[in-house]
N, C-alpha and C positions, 0 to 999 in steps of 0.2 A: 637705590638702596646703598647706604653708606655703612661700611664697617670700620670702626675705629681700631679694633683689634681682631684680626682674623681668627684668633683662638678663643675669643670671649664666648661665654655661655649664651649671651643674648644674641650674638650673631649666628651661632649654631642653631638656636631655637628659631630664629627668623627664617633661616635657610630651610630648615626642616619643614616649617609650616608652608612656605612657598612651594617646595617640592611636592608636598602632599596634596596641595589644592590646585596646582597649576595644570593647564592643558599640556599635552605632549610636547608641543613645540617650545613652550616656555621651560618645561623641565629639561629638555635637551640643551637649550641655550644656557641655563643656569649651570648645568653639570659640565658642559664643555668650556664655557667662557669663565666661570667663576671658580669652579672646582677642578679645572684642568683635566677632566676625564677624557680618555682617548676615544675618538669616534669608532675605533676598532673593537672596543669593549662590547661583549655580547648584549648587555643591557642597553647600551647606547644604540646599537644596531636595531634592537627591538623598538626603541623610541622612534628611530628613523622610519621604520615600516609603518608605525601608527600615524606619523605625520604625513606620509605620502599616501 
């Protein structure tokens, strides 16, 4: 997945679609690696539980 502009509407739409349709492990990686969300965030911890 390549983003030419991180703030572009197309990039945001693509990320939203992937987050909505992906399995728990992919959602976790997208949120942690691309969106820089903290693993300590309650929603991220909930994803970790679903993965394990």
